[in-house]
N, C-alpha and C positions, 0 to 999 in steps of 0.2 A: 566821397563822403565816408568817414569812419563808421564802423558798426557801433550803434549807441545802445547802452545797457540801461534798463530801468533800475530802480533802487534795489530790488530783491536780486536781480541778476548780477548787479555790480557786487553786492555783498557776497554772493556765492563765488563769483570769480576771484575776488580778493582772497577768500578762504582757500580756494583751490591752489592759489599760488603759495600761500603760507604753509599749506599741508606738505608741500614738496620742497620747502626751503628756498623758494624764489621770492623776489621782491616785486610787488605790484605797484604801479604808479597810476592812481585813479585820477583822471582828468575830467573836469566838468565846469560848467558855468558857475559863477558865484551864487551861493545860496541853494544849491541843489541837494545838499545833504551829504557831501563827501565826509565831512568830519563826523557826522552822526553815525555813519556806517562804521567808522573805525571805533568809535566809543561803544557801539553796540557789540561789535566783535570782542572787544576787550572785556566787556561785562560778561558776555556769554562764555568766554573761555577763562574767566577768572584771572585776567592779566592786568597788571598795573600799567595804565596808559601813561606814557611820557610824551607830552605834546611839544615838539620841537619846531618852532616857526623859523624856518631857514632864512627867510627874507629879513628877519629882525634879530637873529642871534649874532653874537660877536664871533669873529673868526677864532679868537683865542679859546672860546668855549668848545669849539670843535677840535682844534689841534692840541689843546692842552697848554698849560702855563710853563714857561721855561723853569727848570729846576737845576740850580747850580750847587746844590749841597754836597754832591758826591765827587768822586775823582773825574767823572765825565758828566758833561751837561746832558740832561734829558728833559722830558716833558712830564709834568704832573697833570693827570687828567681830572676834569671836573666830575663831581659825583652824580651828575645827571645821567651818566651812561653806566649801566651795570656791566661790570667786567668779571672775568674769571676770579673766583674766590669770594665774590660778594654773596651775601645771604639773601635768598628770596624773601621779600617782605612777608611778614606774618599775614595769613589770610589770603595770599595770592599763590598762583602756580607759575608765575613768571612775569615777564614784562612785554609790553607792546610799544616799540619805539615808533612813533608816528611823525614822520618828517613831512610836515605840512608846508605848503607854498614852495615846493621844490622847484617848480618851473619859474618862480619869480626870483629865485636866489641868483646872485651874480656868480661868475665863473669861479672865483676864489672859494666861495662857500660851497658851490657844487662839487668842486674838487675835493674839499675837505670832507664833505658828506659822502662822496664816492667811496672813500677808504672805509668809513664806518658802515655804510649800507651794504656794500658789495664785498669788501674784503673782511668785514666784521672786525676791524682793528680801530682802537682808539689810542692814538699815539703808538706806543710799543706794546700795548695790552690788547688782548682779545676780548670781544664781547662775550658776555655770559652765554652759555649754550641754551639757556631758557629765555633769551631775549630775541624776539622776533621783530622784523622791520617791515614797515609799510610806508608808502609815500602818497601824496596827493598834490594837485596843482590845478591852476586855471587853464582854460583854452586860449590859444593865441587869437582865435577868431572873435573872442569877446573883448578884445582890446584891453584886457587886463595886463598888468605888468608881467610879461613872459620873456625870459631870456633863452637864447639858444643853448641846447644841451650838447655836450661833446658826443661824438659817435660812439666812443668807448662806453659812456654811460647809457646812451640810448639802447645799445644792444644787450645790456645786462639787466634791464628792467622789463617787466611785463606791462605793456601800455594798455590801459583800459579806459574807454570813453563812456561817460555817463550822461544820459539824457533825462528827460522829465516824462513820467508816466502818471497821468491823472488817476487812473484806477488804483494803481499801487499806492499812490499818495493817500487816496481816500481810505483805503484799507488801513494804512498806518495811522492816519489821523483819527479814525474811529477808535482803534486800540489805544491810542495815546490820550484820548479824552479831549481832543480838540473841539472847541465850541461848535455845536451843530449848525449855527448860522454860517460859519465859515465853510464848513463842509458842504452844505447845501448850495452856497454861492458858487463854489468851485465846480460842483456837479452841473450847475446851471450854466456857468461860464468857464469851461475848462481852460480856455486860452489865458485866463487871468491868473492861473497858478504860477506861471513864470513869465513875467513881462520884462525880461532884461533886454535893454537896448544899449549897446556900447556907447551910443551918442546921447544917452538920456540927459536931460537937464535937471531932473528932480534930485533931491538930496538922497533918495533911496529908491527902491523898486520892489514890486511884488514878486515874491519867490517863496519856495517852500519854507525857508527859514523865517521870513518876515510875516507870513501868514500864521505861523505858530506863535510869533510874538503878538500878533493882532488878537489871536484867540485868548492869550493870557490877559491881555488888557481889557477885553470886553466881557469876560466871564462874570465879573461882579455886577454887571448891569443887564437887567431884563430888557430895557429899552435904551437905544442909543440916541441921546439928544444931540442937537446941532453943536453943542459945546464940545463934543468929542471928535468933531471932524478934523480939527488940527492934529489931535493925537493920532488918529488913523492915518492922516496924510504923512505924518512924520514916521510912520511905520511901513506903509505899503505904497506910498506915493499919492499925490493928490488925485490923479485920475482914478486909480483903483479905489481910493477911499470914498470918492463921491459915488461910484457905482455900487460899492458894497453898502454904503449908508442907505442908498435908495432901495436896495434889495431888503435890508433889514426893516425899513419903514413899510415895505410891502408886506413883510412877514407879520408885522405888528397889527396890520389892518385885516388880517385873515381870520378865519374861523378859530374860535378858542377850543381848547381840548375839553373844557367843561361842557360846551355845547354838544360835542361829539358823544360824550358820556351820557348826556340826557336823551339825545335823539340821533343815534348813529345812522338811521335809515333816511332821515330827512334833512340833516345838516348839509349845507351846500358843499359840493366838491368843486374846486377851481377847475378852469379849463385851459388856462395859459400855462406854459412851461415854467415860467418864473414863479408863479404862485404855487404850482404843484411841488416844485423843489423846496420852496419855503415850507409847505405843509409837511413834506417828508421830514424836514428837520424838526418841526414842532412835534410830530408824532414820535420821532426818535427820542426826544427829550422827555416825553410823558408816558409812553406805553410801558407798563410793568406787568408782571405775571397776573396780578390781581385785577387789572382792568383790560387785559388783552382780548378777552372774549368779546367784549363790547366794541373795542377798537377795531377788531377784525371785520366787523360788519361794515364799518365806514371804509376801511382800507380796501375791502373787496369791491367797493364802488369806484375806486380810482382806476385810471388807465393801467393796463397790465404792467408796463415798464416801471411805473411809479409804485405799484404794489410791490414788485420785486425789490426795488431800491429801498423801500420802507422796511420790508422784512429783513433784508440784509443788514441795514443799519441797526435795527433793534436787536437782531440776533448777535451781531458782533459786540454789542455792548452788554448783553445779558443772555447767555446761552440757555438759561433756565426757561426762556420763553417757550421752548419746544415742549414743555410739560403741559401747555394749554392745548386742549383738544382742537380748538378751532385753528390754531396755528399749525398743528400737525396735519390737519385735513388740507389746509392750503398748501403745505409743503408737498403732500402726496399728489395733489392735483397739478402742481407746477414743478414737479421733480426735474424735468428736462431743463427748464430755464434756470432753476436754482443751482444745478450742478454745472452749468456752463460757465 
């Protein structure tokens, strides 16, 4: 079994390669966030990202178009590739050439990309010195379209394998503003974060990408009516949609935040894990600096692991929460768990 990297580890490894002029090939199941990592790196490094889908691009776009205008025939390169003499686009510090679907490209396209990625040549021209190259592709074990790679290319790429890490995804989801119902459901049912089966019969499947789509779709609705089930099924698959819809219905039947504000000492605290995770999401949506002191009375009555989960979610959304005396006291009393 290959060593699998989580999202953060994969990002660091990709950048380690880029820093020393090597080309990483990040491989992972569909929907695990490979493209998101490359977009994030480009944004952080102020590079213009050029997304090159090798399985879909025409061979001519890689090799150049025949130019017969001179005494000798040559090739004229397409402007998608920055070469020596090109001006760095205004507002950027360079380019990031992202060769996606490399493992799905046929041997002709792989051969043409080999020259660009490894020799840094586009036809007879050199890539610009400020153009960096990265690549990504699917795993053969996922029964995605994957073609064999020449040994020459294999040995010139740094092969990185990416898995799924629920905790890292939750951290990302909180920072990205993913709907708290989605985050709570994944914390309750971690196996639902990535339900890719190569032999699945559904039109789609639950994965990091489609859960983010799901979040965007449900954010306008405080309640998910049955009429939205088909929409969810077309996003995360029917099985995942039914489970998620049931979880949301459970959330809707739980204690209201208004009740907690009125009587935090006597408002009922759920006992089953599903209801507790749903309550965590509800609290994360509603606790603000101005009501945190009251909310902490209720939160402190929850089981310890759910207290920690709630405070983490609230803190990652609004770090000013530590200005509240009751929150600081909780952090001091639970410092060991908080720092782990």
